[in-house]
C-alpha distance (Angstrom), angle and dihedral (degrees) to the residues before:
residue distance angle dihedral
E1 . . .
M2 3.81 . .
F3 3.82 90.7 .
L4 3.80 89.0 60.7
Y5 3.81 95.6 42.0
R6 3.81 93.2 51.7
R7 3.79 95.4 46.4
A8 3.80 99.0 42.0
T9 3.80 115.9 106.7
H10 3.79 88.0 -142.9
I11 3.81 137.1 -9.6
L12 3.81 123.4 -136.0
V13 3.82 118.8 -161.9
N14 3.82 131.0 -178.8
S15 3.82 98.2 -150.3
P16 3.82 127.0 53.9
A17 3.80 88.9 -136.7
Y18 3.81 89.6 62.3
K19 3.80 89.7 56.9
D20 3.80 90.6 52.5
Y21 3.80 90.7 46.7
I22 3.81 94.7 51.7
A23 3.81 93.5 42.3
G24 3.79 87.5 51.4
K25 3.80 88.1 62.3
G26 3.78 91.0 61.6
I27 3.82 99.7 -92.8
P28 3.85 111.8 138.1
A29 3.79 111.6 -104.5
S30 3.82 88.9 -135.5
K31 3.81 87.8 66.9
I32 3.81 93.0 57.6
T33 3.82 126.8 73.6
F34 3.80 126.0 -170.7
I35 3.81 115.7 -148.2
P36 3.82 114.6 160.6
Y37 3.78 120.9 -134.2
G38 3.79 91.2 -124.7
A39 3.80 127.1 176.9
D40 3.78 138.6 -70.5
I41 3.80 97.1 -117.9
Q42 3.80 91.4 -173.5
M43 3.82 92.3 56.3
F44 3.82 95.7 40.8
H45 3.79 115.0 43.1
P46 3.82 139.3 133.2
G47 3.82 93.0 -103.1
V48 3.82 94.6 69.8
D49 3.83 114.1 112.5
G50 3.80 114.0 -128.3
S51 3.81 97.8 173.0
S52 3.82 93.5 105.8
I53 3.81 90.3 59.5
R54 3.79 91.9 50.9
Q55 3.80 90.5 49.0
E56 3.79 91.9 47.8
L57 3.81 91.3 51.7
N58 3.82 92.7 39.2
L59 3.79 91.7 -125.7
Q60 3.79 101.7 131.3
G61 3.79 111.9 149.2
K62 3.80 95.1 19.2
F63 3.80 127.5 121.3
L64 3.80 94.7 -119.1
V65 3.81 117.8 -148.7
L66 3.80 110.2 -166.2
Y67 3.79 134.6 -158.3
T68 3.80 119.3 -179.8
G69 3.78 128.6 -178.0
A70 3.77 143.6 39.5
L71 3.79 121.9 4.1
G72 3.78 98.2 -153.0
Q73 3.77 134.0 130.1
A74 3.79 93.0 -93.2
N75 3.80 92.3 55.3
D76 3.81 94.0 67.0
I77 3.80 95.4 -145.4
Y78 3.80 87.9 160.7
T79 3.81 87.3 74.8
I80 3.81 88.7 56.1
L81 3.80 89.1 52.2
R82 3.79 91.7 51.0
A83 3.81 90.7 46.9
A84 3.81 89.4 51.5
S85 3.80 88.4 51.2
H86 3.82 89.5 57.2
L87 3.82 88.8 53.3
K88 3.81 99.8 45.3
E89 3.79 92.7 113.1
E90 3.79 93.2 53.5
K91 3.78 96.4 83.7
A92 3.80 96.7 -174.8
I93 3.83 92.3 64.6
Q94 3.82 118.0 83.3
F95 3.82 126.5 -179.8
V96 3.82 117.8 -150.8
V97 3.81 123.8 -170.9
F98 3.79 120.9 -162.2
G99 3.79 115.2 -174.1
D100 3.77 146.5 60.1
G101 3.79 141.4 -121.0
K102 3.76 143.8 137.3
E103 3.83 92.9 -72.0
R104 3.80 94.5 55.7
P105 3.85 98.0 96.0
K106 3.82 90.9 48.5
L107 3.79 91.5 45.9
Q108 3.78 92.4 51.0
A109 3.80 90.5 48.2
Q110 3.79 90.2 50.6
A111 3.80 92.2 48.2
H112 3.81 89.0 52.1
K113 3.80 90.9 48.8
L114 3.81 90.8 51.0
Q115 3.83 90.2 46.3
L116 3.78 91.9 -127.1
D117 3.78 102.2 -178.6
N118 3.81 85.9 162.0
L119 3.81 94.2 63.3
L120 3.80 125.2 71.2
F121 3.79 128.6 -170.9
A122 3.80 101.4 -148.3
G123 3.81 100.4 -176.3
V124 3.78 131.7 -128.9
R125 3.80 125.8 -39.4
P126 3.81 133.0 -174.5
K127 3.78 118.6 -101.1
H128 3.81 93.7 -107.5
Q129 3.83 89.4 65.1
M130 3.79 94.5 52.5
P131 3.83 96.4 87.4
A132 3.82 90.4 58.7
I133 3.82 91.9 43.4
I134 3.80 92.2 52.5
A135 3.80 90.4 43.1
A136 3.81 89.0 56.7
S137 3.81 91.3 60.5
D138 3.79 131.5 86.4
L139 3.80 94.5 -160.1
C140 3.81 134.6 14.7
L141 3.80 130.0 -147.2
A142 3.80 130.2 -145.2
I143 3.78 116.5 -176.8
L144 3.79 141.6 164.8
Q145 3.79 134.9 166.6
D146 3.79 116.0 -83.5
V147 3.82 95.4 -100.1
P148 3.85 120.7 142.8
M149 3.82 93.4 -127.7
F150 3.81 91.1 56.8
R151 3.81 89.2 61.8
T152 3.80 87.8 71.4
T153 3.80 95.8 55.9
S154 3.80 132.0 93.9
P155 3.83 108.4 -157.8
N156 3.80 114.3 -143.7
K157 3.79 92.6 -136.7
V158 3.81 91.6 67.1
F159 3.80 91.6 59.3
D160 3.82 90.1 48.5
Y161 3.82 90.3 50.5
L162 3.80 91.9 50.2
A163 3.81 93.8 45.3
A164 3.81 88.3 53.4
G165 3.80 89.8 55.6
K166 3.80 96.0 -113.0
P167 3.81 125.8 142.3
V168 3.79 115.3 -120.3
V169 3.77 133.9 -140.9
L170 3.78 101.8 -155.1
A171 3.80 121.4 -159.3
I172 3.81 93.4 177.1
D173 3.79 122.8 92.2
G174 3.79 126.7 -153.9
E175 3.79 130.2 36.7
I176 3.79 99.1 2.9
R177 3.80 90.4 48.3
K178 3.82 88.1 59.2
V179 3.81 89.3 55.5
V180 3.81 94.7 49.3
D181 3.82 92.5 44.0
Q182 3.80 93.3 48.5
A183 3.80 89.7 47.8
G184 3.81 92.3 49.0
A185 3.78 84.6 -134.3
G186 3.77 106.5 136.3
I187 3.78 153.2 -24.6
F188 3.80 127.8 -68.8
A189 3.81 117.3 -134.8
Q190 3.78 119.8 -169.3
P191 3.84 108.0 -102.9
G192 3.77 113.3 -106.6
D193 3.82 93.9 19.0
P194 3.82 110.4 114.1
Q195 3.80 93.3 -177.0
A196 3.81 91.3 55.1
L197 3.81 89.9 47.9
A198 3.80 91.7 48.9
Q199 3.81 91.9 48.7
A200 3.81 92.2 50.4
V201 3.81 90.1 52.0
R202 3.80 90.9 45.7
T203 3.80 91.6 50.7
L204 3.79 94.3 54.5
A205 3.80 94.2 40.3
A206 3.81 87.9 56.2
D207 3.82 92.6 50.3
P208 3.82 109.8 38.9
Q209 3.81 91.6 167.8
A210 3.82 90.4 59.8
A211 3.81 88.7 47.3
Q212 3.80 90.5 52.8
R213 3.82 91.6 48.4
M214 3.80 90.3 52.3
G215 3.78 90.4 48.9
A216 3.80 92.4 51.4
S217 3.80 91.4 46.7
G218 3.81 91.3 50.9
R219 3.79 92.0 50.1
A220 3.80 92.4 51.3
Y221 3.81 91.8 47.8
V222 3.80 94.8 49.7
A223 3.80 92.0 46.3
A224 3.81 89.7 53.1
H225 3.82 99.7 41.7
F226 3.81 111.1 15.9
N227 3.80 106.3 37.5
R228 3.79 103.2 145.8
A229 3.81 92.6 -147.7
A230 3.81 90.9 59.6
L231 3.79 91.9 42.9
S232 3.81 89.5 52.2
D233 3.79 87.8 56.8
Q234 3.81 89.0 54.4
L235 3.80 89.8 52.3
A236 3.80 91.4 48.9
L237 3.81 90.2 52.9
L238 3.80 90.8 49.7
L239 3.80 91.5 51.7
E240 3.80 91.4 48.0
E241 3.81 90.4 51.8
M242 3.79 90.4 50.8
R243 3.83 90.3 54.7
R244 3.79 92.8 58.6
């Protein structure tokens, strides 16, 4: 790691915490640039129609809580399952999980054991379908295990959720929490706490107008600060400077 840091002409990071981490190892801060990954606000936006996804899954009329992404150990999907278990009696709320990973068979077995009729594993879809999938939701989840290193990360899915105008329940502390809080785009739930996650979902399901306001606020914030087209321009300028 240090071999690469010392010999790199320049270091690009996509989280401010990574810059602090590398500088803390004795690398000059002037050698490190933070440019976030951001979101494609043309691909993900509130005008996308998600009705075909709801029809396909037969979930019309439900308050749809969406998770998309990896189903690995780090992703802590078991906490989503336990949160869904707390909400089994609230028939209007439906969890949907799109994604795959090595934990998927165990997760599906656990969901069956818990008799989670309110949670659906919907499989894997290509990236071009993700705007419609997110558009079909009322609320989106981002979650990781409560590990100190994960507090430095900024998951791409959160920026896609915000660009699509969807409120977020965030079970990740640290850098990405700062983004969601500053955007006024969702509710933080303590990582690893299924009751806190369930209560956050319950709160927004009970107040869809507040959920919509959070979604609109998140969209405006991402468009202003995390537009990938503008961030690409920043990267181009950095590369041009390095050529000189």
